[in-house]
Backbone as a chain_set.jsonl record, in Angstrom:
{"seq": "XXXXXXXXXXXXXXXXXXXXXXXXXXXXXXXXXXXXXXXXXXXXXXXXXXXXXXXXXXXXXXXXXXXXXXXXXXXXXXXXXXXXXXX", "coords": {"N": [[21.139, -24.946, -1.521], [20.675, -22.002, -3.299], [18.33, -19.526, -3.007], [16.176, -17.706, -5.269], [15.114, -14.457, -5.588], [12.891, -12.587, -7.38], [12.086, -9.525, -8.874], [9.459, -8.144, -10.517], [9.291, -5.463, -12.57], [9.3, -2.055, -13.808], [10.811, 0.577, -15.666], [11.011, 3.678, -13.988], [9.165, 3.19, -12.007], [8.46, 3.977, -8.861], [7.682, 2.511, -6.613], [8.588, -0.012, -7.244], [11.336, 0.481, -7.319], [11.805, 1.044, -4.614], [11.221, -1.457, -3.4], [13.208, -3.039, -4.602], [15.526, -1.749, -3.653], [15.246, -2.24, -0.881], [15.438, -5.029, -0.857], [18.04, -5.311, -1.804], [19.416, -4.229, 0.36], [18.831, -6.205, 2.248], [20.289, -8.292, 1.231], [22.767, -8.096, 2.381], [22.637, -9.487, 4.757], [21.394, -11.906, 4.297], [21.61, -14.809, 2.317], [20.757, -14.823, -0.995], [19.8, -14.904, -4.439], [19.256, -12.075, -6.419], [17.075, -10.915, -8.811], [16.034, -8.718, -11.34], [13.375, -8.019, -13.398], [12.4, -6.329, -16.224], [9.279, -5.606, -17.118], [8.372, -4.282, -19.343], [9.809, -5.102, -21.456], [8.906, -7.52, -22.24], [6.192, -8.638, -23.751], [4.109, -10.422, -22.94], [4.479, -10.608, -20.141], [4.111, -7.915, -19.547], [1.399, -7.48, -20.23], [0.164, -9.143, -18.36], [1.037, -8.219, -15.837], [1.124, -5.385, -15.631], [-0.523, -3.705, -14.066], [-0.029, -4.624, -11.561], [2.543, -4.377, -10.577], [5.038, -3.399, -8.173], [5.907, -6.842, -8.431], [6.841, -9.49, -6.425], [8.707, -12.36, -6.553], [9.441, -15.61, -5.33], [11.698, -17.992, -6.024], [10.432, -18.346, -8.522], [7.726, -18.319, -7.918], [4.956, -16.264, -7.478], [4.824, -14.031, -4.803], [4.244, -11.528, -3.599], [2.251, -8.746, -4.533], [1.652, -5.399, -5.657], [-0.239, -4.439, -3.741], [0.47, -5.583, -1.288], [2.94, -4.524, -0.731], [3.083, -1.784, -1.133], [3.106, 0.352, 0.731], [5.701, 1.801, 2.71], [6.22, 0.643, 5.321], [4.828, -1.806, 5.166], [6.152, -2.958, 3.017], [8.78, -3.228, 4.015], [8.305, -4.957, 6.222], [7.028, -7.262, 5.025], [8.854, -8.057, 2.995], [11.119, -8.478, 4.581], [10.222, -10.589, 6.223], [9.837, -12.555, 4.265], [12.481, -12.949, 3.32], [13.766, -13.734, 5.7], [12.575, -16.215, 6.009], [14.027, -17.839, 4.412], [16.135, -18.947, 5.706]], "CA": [[20.479, -24.316, -2.64], [20.478, -20.566, -3.177], [17.02, -19.105, -3.478], [16.17, -16.54, -6.138], [14.014, -13.515, -5.464], [12.753, -11.828, -8.612], [11.165, -8.397, -8.826], [8.935, -7.702, -11.798], [9.375, -4.022, -12.43], [9.495, -1.313, -15.047], [11.532, 1.833, -15.45], [10.22, 4.784, -13.492], [8.225, 2.76, -10.968], [9.106, 4.254, -7.571], [7.405, 1.402, -5.687], [9.514, -1.074, -7.634], [12.678, 0.88, -6.887], [11.886, 0.886, -3.157], [11.303, -2.89, -3.103], [14.53, -3.497, -5.03], [16.499, -1.21, -2.699], [15.12, -2.969, 0.388], [15.992, -6.37, -1.053], [19.513, -5.165, -1.88], [19.885, -4.071, 1.743], [18.711, -7.505, 2.918], [21.348, -9.165, 0.711], [23.921, -8.025, 3.268], [22.459, -10.404, 5.883], [20.776, -13.168, 3.89], [22.077, -15.226, 0.991], [19.799, -15.146, -2.053], [20.073, -14.226, -5.706], [18.256, -11.058, -6.733], [16.9, -10.689, -10.246], [15.035, -7.706, -11.67], [12.894, -8.185, -14.77], [11.643, -5.192, -16.744], [8.141, -6.182, -17.839], [8.129, -3.577, -20.601], [10.587, -5.769, -22.507], [8.269, -8.808, -22.514], [4.777, -8.293, -23.951], [3.212, -11.266, -22.139], [4.603, -10.153, -18.749], [3.519, -6.585, -19.45], [-0.066, -7.626, -20.227], [-0.281, -9.818, -17.136], [1.462, -7.602, -14.573], [1.349, -3.932, -15.641], [-1.253, -3.056, -12.971], [0.289, -5.321, -10.312], [3.934, -4.214, -10.157], [6.027, -4.47, -8.218], [5.588, -8.208, -8.042], [8.019, -10.164, -5.882], [8.636, -13.822, -6.683], [10.45, -16.441, -4.678], [11.93, -19.21, -6.803], [9.467, -18.439, -9.605], [6.338, -18.256, -7.442], [4.547, -14.925, -7.045], [4.579, -13.929, -3.359], [3.638, -10.239, -3.275], [1.952, -7.765, -5.566], [1.725, -4.021, -5.171], [-1.065, -4.202, -2.557], [1.147, -6.049, -0.073], [4.229, -3.857, -0.507], [3.031, -0.391, -1.587], [3.495, 1.262, 1.807], [7.058, 1.464, 3.173], [6.252, -0.274, 6.465], [4.412, -3.121, 4.68], [7.234, -3.452, 2.166], [9.878, -3.646, 4.901], [7.872, -6.123, 7.009], [6.77, -8.437, 4.191], [10.094, -8.528, 2.373], [11.962, -9.011, 5.657], [9.694, -11.902, 6.595], [10.137, -13.468, 3.167], [13.906, -13.262, 3.297], [14.072, -14.506, 6.907], [12.076, -17.583, 5.843], [14.989, -18.59, 3.603], [17.156, -19.564, 6.566]], "C": [[20.301, -22.824, -2.353], [19.124, -20.212, -3.782], [17.155, -17.884, -4.37], [14.909, -15.728, -5.878], [14.034, -12.641, -6.71], [11.755, -10.703, -8.381], [10.762, -8.069, -10.257], [8.694, -6.212, -11.676], [9.272, -3.376, -13.797], [10.147, 0.012, -14.707], [10.575, 2.928, -14.988], [9.209, 4.433, -12.418], [8.895, 2.956, -9.601], [8.831, 3.168, -6.535], [8.335, 0.222, -5.971], [10.922, -0.766, -7.13], [12.84, 0.711, -5.381], [12.02, -0.589, -2.787], [12.68, -3.44, -3.459], [15.6, -3.012, -4.059], [16.445, -1.953, -1.362], [15.693, -4.377, 0.264], [17.515, -6.316, -1.157], [20.105, -4.985, -0.494], [19.859, -5.409, 2.478], [19.759, -8.506, 2.437], [22.577, -9.167, 1.602], [23.847, -9.063, 4.383], [21.934, -11.781, 5.499], [21.261, -13.543, 2.498], [20.907, -15.582, 0.067], [20.252, -14.41, -3.308], [18.93, -13.26, -5.971], [18.254, -10.818, -8.236], [15.818, -9.628, -10.415], [14.666, -7.886, -13.138], [12.039, -6.981, -15.134], [10.509, -5.738, -17.609], [7.867, -5.488, -19.166], [8.9, -4.204, -21.763], [10.019, -7.136, -22.871], [6.762, -8.573, -22.566], [3.837, -9.133, -23.094], [3.277, -10.892, -20.659], [3.936, -8.793, -18.565], [1.998, -6.68, -19.361], [-0.569, -8.203, -18.909], [-0.053, -8.976, -15.883], [1.471, -6.07, -14.541], [0.586, -3.179, -14.558], [-0.896, -3.627, -11.603], [1.681, -5.035, -9.787], [4.064, -3.214, -9.025], [5.438, -5.805, -7.783], [6.892, -8.842, -7.579], [7.77, -11.655, -5.946], [9.747, -14.46, -5.86], [10.535, -17.736, -5.45], [10.833, -19.433, -7.84], [8.007, -18.352, -9.204], [6.026, -16.845, -6.941], [4.207, -14.949, -5.563], [3.852, -12.644, -2.99], [3.375, -9.455, -4.546], [1.901, -6.407, -4.888], [0.922, -3.804, -3.885], [-0.362, -4.568, -1.254], [2.432, -5.281, 0.24], [4.24, -2.392, -0.936], [3.494, 0.589, -0.515], [4.842, 0.837, 2.372], [7.083, 0.472, 4.33], [5.805, -1.683, 6.064], [5.513, -3.762, 3.835], [8.359, -4.011, 3.034], [9.512, -4.925, 5.65], [7.739, -7.368, 6.136], [8.022, -8.952, 3.505], [11.046, -9.096, 3.415], [11.523, -10.397, 6.079], [9.992, -12.937, 5.525], [11.587, -13.904, 3.185], [14.311, -14.064, 4.536], [13.632, -15.954, 6.77], [13.045, -18.45, 5.038], [16.049, -19.283, 4.439], [16.866, -21.02, 6.806]], "O": [[19.829, -22.443, -1.282], [18.824, -20.56, -4.924], [18.113, -17.119, -4.255], [13.792, -16.242, -5.94], [15.052, -12.038, -7.051], [10.707, -10.905, -7.768], [11.604, -7.757, -11.099], [7.977, -5.758, -10.784], [9.169, -4.06, -14.816], [10.039, 0.501, -13.582], [9.478, 3.083, -15.525], [8.467, 5.304, -11.964], [9.787, 2.195, -9.229], [9.667, 2.928, -5.663], [8.806, -0.45, -5.053], [11.607, -1.633, -6.587], [13.897, 0.282, -4.917], [12.849, -0.938, -1.947], [13.254, -4.221, -2.699], [16.486, -3.778, -3.681], [17.485, -2.259, -0.78], [16.358, -4.861, 1.179], [18.2, -7.199, -0.64], [21.172, -5.523, -0.198], [20.771, -5.709, 3.249], [20.082, -9.457, 3.148], [23.351, -10.125, 1.589], [24.881, -9.479, 4.905], [22.02, -12.72, 6.29], [21.318, -12.698, 1.605], [20.164, -16.528, 0.328], [20.989, -13.426, -3.241], [17.765, -13.599, -5.766], [19.292, -10.556, -8.845], [14.807, -9.643, -9.713], [15.535, -7.903, -14.01], [11.076, -6.654, -14.439], [10.745, -6.267, -18.695], [7.194, -6.053, -20.028], [8.663, -3.865, -22.922], [10.58, -7.837, -23.714], [6.133, -8.336, -21.535], [2.857, -8.605, -22.569], [2.247, -10.86, -19.987], [3.277, -8.547, -17.555], [1.38, -6.034, -18.514], [-1.613, -7.791, -18.404], [-0.867, -9.015, -14.96], [1.802, -5.498, -13.502], [1.019, -2.096, -14.162], [-1.409, -3.157, -10.587], [1.99, -5.409, -8.655], [3.273, -2.275, -8.933], [4.592, -5.878, -6.892], [7.918, -8.744, -8.253], [6.755, -12.153, -5.459], [10.84, -13.912, -5.721], [9.566, -18.491, -5.526], [10.359, -20.554, -8.024], [7.133, -18.314, -10.07], [6.735, -16.303, -6.094], [3.41, -15.771, -5.113], [2.942, -12.663, -2.161], [4.154, -9.488, -5.499], [2.089, -6.3, -3.676], [1.363, -3.051, -3.017], [-0.582, -3.924, -0.228], [2.956, -5.376, 1.349], [5.315, -1.812, -1.089], [4.198, 1.552, -0.818], [5.106, -0.358, 2.504], [7.893, -0.455, 4.321], [6.35, -2.662, 6.573], [5.767, -4.962, 3.935], [8.83, -5.127, 2.814], [10.306, -5.864, 5.709], [8.283, -8.42, 6.474], [8.234, -10.163, 3.438], [11.714, -10.097, 3.157], [12.354, -11.284, 6.274], [10.358, -14.07, 5.838], [11.887, -15.093, 3.077], [15.123, -14.983, 4.43], [14.254, -16.841, 7.356], [12.89, -19.67, 4.993], [16.788, -20.124, 3.926], [17.621, -21.693, 7.507]]}, "num_chains": 1, "name": "protein.A"}
């Protein structure tokens, strides 16, 4: 089974872009599907997550919100740990 990591994001969010870039780099070493959802295109997602993005989901379950991945070192560590757990 291939796992899916989803990033809830919106255009212009530099924290979102960093998380997405780090996950794209991790795709080189770990097999998973990466999906990016723009919350500004879904009113219910926007209302729920606009203060929490980026949000990282694993197979539909929220794993990280902005507090856990806002700083580059936390982002790298937490996303790396998440992806390594898929092995």
